[in-house]
C-alpha positions, 0 to 999 in steps of 0.5 A, a space after each residue: 870281322 867279316 863284312 859285305 862292303 859297298 866300294 862304289 854304287 852300281 846296279 844289284 844285278 852286277 853284285 857290287 857287294 864284296 866280301 871283306 875283313 876289316 877291323 872290328 869297330 870300337 864304340 865311341 862315346 855313348 855307343 854300344 857295339 852289337 855282335 850282329 845275329 841277323 840284319 834284314 835286307 830293305 828297299 832302302 839298301 837297294 836305293 843306297 847301293 844303286 845310286 838313287 840315294 846320293 852316296 854319304 860314305 864309300 866304302 860302306 857296309 850297308 844294312 839297318 835292321 840290326 839285331 845282336 847282342 851288346 858286346 861292348 859299351 863305349 865311354 858313358 854308355 849305361 843304358 844296356 849291359 853286355 849280352 842284352 839283345 838290342 836292335 839298331 834301326 835306320 835313324 842312327 842319331 840326331 842333334 837333340 837340340 834343333 827345334 824339330 828335335 825339341 818338338 818331338 820330330 826328330 825325323 826332320 832333323 837337319 843333322 840326323 845320321 843313318 844306319 847303313 847310309 851316313 855310318 857302317 850298318 849290319 852286314 857285318 859281324 859287328 856294328 856300333 850304334 848310339 845307345 839312345 837310338 837302339 831298341 830292347 828287342 821283346 822276348 816274343 821275337 827270335 832274331 830273324 823275326 825281329 829284324 824286319 821290324 826295325 825299318 819296315 815295321 817302323 816306317 810302315 807303323 808311321 805310314 799307317 799313323 800318317 795316313 789317318 786310317 780310322 780304326 775299323 776303317 778301309 785302307 788301300 796299300 800300294 806295293 806288298 813287300 816287307 813293310 806292307 806285310 807288316 803294316 797289313 797285320 797291325 791295320 787288321 789288328 785295328 779292325 780295318 778292311 785292307 785292299 792290297 794293289 800289287 802286281 805279283 801273284 805270289 804277294 797277292 796270295 800272301 796279302 789274302 792269307 794274311 787277311 786282305 779283303 782284296 788283292 789285285 793289280 792297279 789296273 783293276 778298280 778297287 771294290 770300294 772307295 777307301 779312307 786312306 791309302 799307303 804307297 810303298 812301291 817307289 812308283 810315282 805313277 801310282 799316286 794319281 791312281 791312289 787318290 782316284 781311289 781315295 774317298 772324300 777327306 782321305 789321305 794318301 800317305 807316301 812311305 818311301 824314302 825314294 820315289 820316281 817323278 809324279 805324273 801330271 793329274 787334273 785337280 778334280 777328281 785327284 786332290 779336290 774333296 779335301 784329299 790330302 797327300 802326306 810324305 813319311 820321312 824316317 821315324 822317331 824314336 817313339 814310333 819305333 817304341 810303340 811299334 815293337 810294343 804293339 808288335 809283341 802284343 798282336 803278335 805280329 808274324 813277319 814272313 822271312 827267308 833266310 840267307 847267309 851274310 856271304 849271299 847279301 848280293 843274291 838276297 837283294 837281287 831276289 828283293 829287287 825282282 820280287 822273288 821274295 814274298 816278304 822279307 830277306 833275312 841275312 844271318 850270322 
């Protein structure tokens, strides 16, 4: 099968993904094999490729927002039938028996595995995944518009809930890309007033088109204090800025898997007044089910830009340099 393969971590500007042909994988016990139809790119892909995250497997097929049809079933797999459309997300599996898994916090499992990091992902014609961790795709979404929901959507949704923003509340989003533009649509559905902080003029325009009340750079003060904030950009220097713009009792959620170092900051006014900082780690299966159901009901309209599988380096380079308004999706 055709794949885009990472042999060694390197800057995306060097085009480290190489086209190749490898044997088509066979699904293991309890797994399904997907014939991939679309795979969305993600900033986490960049962290894996460029080395912000330590290598867990090399060579590696990246990609963890995979939409495809069930092509083969492993031993004991019975949840889906051949031909059904499903999606494989970032969280690939957990142990199911530790204290975190048993208490509904499977995202904290020490034995968790991840699509496109610990196991080969969706920059390929075929991809295998445990059937318990894949999602049925709502029919309202086509393949390319469903793909960004499988990480950008799910992580944004978990971050939104971790931020504890009340319905109808004031929310700030720092960084505006694939995840933030989906989160904005959910927050607007909740009646929230949303302020978007991004230096990219194109991203500012898109945020306003999607219903943001204000969009501007971090160097400009927000029009109002907010009840909650979510930081999507992997930039630690945004944390004190977000805390400064936070109302008393508010929460800042850090949505990224990787972030640069946080600068020193005084206790008051950044953390005093019972302000909270919450990190966001992966997701639970329940997060994914809830996001897909709500996204279909709204319905969410992800903004996408299509690329061929062979152009994965270009898609990720465009993501890294801000040339994509929202999400780059590889199609097969």
